[in-house]
C-alpha positions as CSV (number, residue, x, y, z in Angstrom):
1,M,98.4,-47.5,69.4
2,D,95.2,-46.1,67.9
3,L,94.7,-42.6,69.3
4,G,91.9,-42.3,66.7
5,S,89.8,-44.6,68.9
6,L,89.2,-41.5,71.1
7,S,86.6,-38.9,70.0
8,A,87.0,-35.2,70.2
9,L,85.4,-33.4,73.2
10,D,82.4,-32.4,71.0
11,G,81.9,-36.1,69.9
12,S,83.3,-35.6,66.5
13,P,86.4,-37.5,65.2
14,L,89.8,-36.2,66.3
15,P,92.1,-34.7,63.7
16,D,94.3,-37.3,62.1
17,L,97.2,-38.0,64.4
18,A,98.8,-40.8,62.4
19,G,102.5,-40.1,61.9
20,K,102.6,-37.3,64.6
21,T,104.4,-37.1,67.8
22,V,101.7,-36.6,70.4
23,L,101.9,-35.7,74.1
24,V,98.8,-37.3,75.7
25,V,97.8,-35.7,79.0
26,N,94.9,-36.5,81.2
27,V,93.6,-33.1,82.3
28,A,91.2,-31.6,84.8
29,S,89.8,-28.1,85.3
30,K,89.6,-28.0,89.1
31,C,93.0,-29.5,90.2
32,G,96.0,-28.0,91.9
33,L,97.9,-29.0,88.8
34,T,95.5,-27.3,86.4
35,P,98.0,-24.4,85.8
36,Q,100.0,-26.9,83.8
37,Y,97.6,-26.0,81.0
38,T,99.8,-22.9,80.5
39,G,102.9,-25.1,79.9
40,L,101.0,-27.5,77.7
41,E,99.9,-24.6,75.5
42,K,103.4,-23.2,75.4
43,L,104.6,-26.7,74.1
44,Q,101.8,-26.6,71.5
45,E,102.9,-23.1,70.4
46,R,106.6,-24.1,70.3
47,F,106.4,-27.5,68.6
48,G,102.8,-27.6,67.2
49,G,102.5,-28.2,63.5
50,P,102.4,-31.0,61.0
51,G,104.6,-33.2,63.2
52,F,103.4,-32.6,66.8
53,T,100.4,-31.9,69.0
54,V,99.5,-32.0,72.7
55,L,96.3,-34.0,73.2
56,G,94.3,-33.2,76.4
57,V,92.2,-36.1,77.7
58,P,89.6,-34.9,80.3
59,C,89.2,-37.3,83.2
60,N,87.0,-37.0,86.3
61,Q,88.5,-40.0,88.2
62,F,90.7,-38.0,90.6
63,G,88.8,-36.2,93.3
64,G,85.9,-35.4,90.8
65,Q,88.1,-32.5,89.5
66,E,86.7,-32.6,85.9
67,P,82.9,-32.5,86.6
68,G,81.9,-30.3,83.7
69,S,80.0,-30.9,80.5
70,P,82.0,-30.9,77.2
71,E,80.8,-27.3,76.6
72,E,81.9,-26.2,80.1
73,I,85.3,-27.9,79.7
74,A,85.9,-26.3,76.3
75,T,84.9,-22.9,77.5
76,F,87.1,-23.1,80.6
77,C,90.2,-24.3,78.6
78,S,89.7,-21.6,75.9
79,A,88.8,-18.7,78.1
80,T,91.2,-19.4,81.0
81,Y,94.3,-20.9,79.3
82,G,93.8,-20.1,75.6
83,V,94.1,-23.9,74.8
84,S,94.5,-24.5,71.1
85,F,95.4,-28.2,71.1
86,P,92.7,-30.8,70.7
87,L,90.7,-32.1,73.7
88,T,89.1,-35.6,73.7
89,E,85.9,-36.9,75.1
90,K,86.0,-37.4,78.9
91,V,87.3,-40.9,79.7
92,D,88.4,-43.2,82.5
93,V,92.2,-43.7,82.6
94,N,92.1,-46.3,85.4
95,G,89.9,-49.2,86.6
96,P,87.5,-51.5,84.8
97,G,86.2,-48.8,82.5
98,R,89.7,-47.6,81.4
99,H,89.7,-46.5,77.8
100,P,91.7,-48.9,75.6
101,V,94.2,-46.1,74.8
102,Y,95.0,-45.9,78.5
103,A,95.2,-49.7,78.8
104,A,98.2,-49.5,76.4
105,L,99.7,-46.3,77.8
106,T,99.8,-47.5,81.4
107,D,102.0,-50.5,80.3
108,T,104.8,-47.9,79.8
109,T,107.3,-47.3,82.6
110,D,108.3,-43.9,83.9
111,A,111.9,-42.8,84.4
112,S,112.1,-44.9,87.6
113,G,110.9,-48.0,85.9
114,A,107.4,-48.0,87.3
115,A,104.4,-48.8,85.1
116,G,100.7,-49.2,86.1
117,D,97.8,-46.9,86.9
118,V,97.9,-43.2,86.2
119,Q,98.7,-41.5,89.5
120,W,96.7,-38.3,89.2
121,N,95.7,-35.6,86.7
122,F,98.3,-34.3,84.3
123,E,100.2,-37.5,83.8
124,K,102.0,-37.3,80.4
125,F,102.7,-39.9,77.8
126,L,104.8,-39.1,74.7
127,V,103.7,-41.2,71.7
128,G,106.1,-41.3,68.7
129,P,105.1,-41.0,65.0
130,D,105.1,-44.8,64.8
131,G,102.4,-45.0,67.5
132,S,104.6,-46.4,70.2
133,V,104.9,-44.8,73.6
134,K,108.4,-43.3,74.0
135,A,108.2,-41.7,77.4
136,R,106.0,-41.3,80.5
137,F,106.1,-38.4,82.8
138,R,104.3,-38.3,86.2
139,P,101.9,-35.6,87.1
140,R,104.3,-33.2,88.9
141,T,106.7,-33.1,86.0
142,E,106.1,-29.7,84.5
143,P,105.3,-29.7,80.7
144,E,108.2,-27.3,80.0
145,S,110.7,-29.3,82.1
146,E,114.0,-30.2,80.5
147,E,113.2,-33.9,80.3
148,V,109.8,-33.3,78.5
149,V,111.2,-30.8,76.0
150,A,114.3,-33.0,75.3
151,A,112.1,-36.0,74.6
152,I,109.8,-34.1,72.2
153,S,112.8,-32.4,70.5
154,G,114.5,-35.8,70.1
155,L,111.5,-37.2,68.3
156,L,111.0,-34.2,66.1
157,G,114.7,-34.1,65.0
């Protein structure tokens, strides 16, 4: 999977993610699950470095909960949650305009064996250093939950 086909929030290229373990999360600023940014940032602080990053992917497809401009999104994430991980351009994760990255991600099954469309904001996909999707966690799974931390730890050795 080529995460490099996504651009950064400001339109520039993303940092090189090849060979990294990446937790890809579709994010939104005005969602009941938005406080998950705190847990995502804690994962970034705990595991971030040469081998791991969280990657936030703004999406406005669920209840119009990410309506802001790139500048507004960046300011909100930085000022409200101290986000230090990279954010991508705003993309569609479902439907006919689905970004190709999400076309690949949504083929992955969750713990119950279900694949398909992203259910809501803050759905998480763990991509291994080889570019394959290793795990899928539904929106209500907290970033610092045992299953997410174990999956990341298992890939980082």
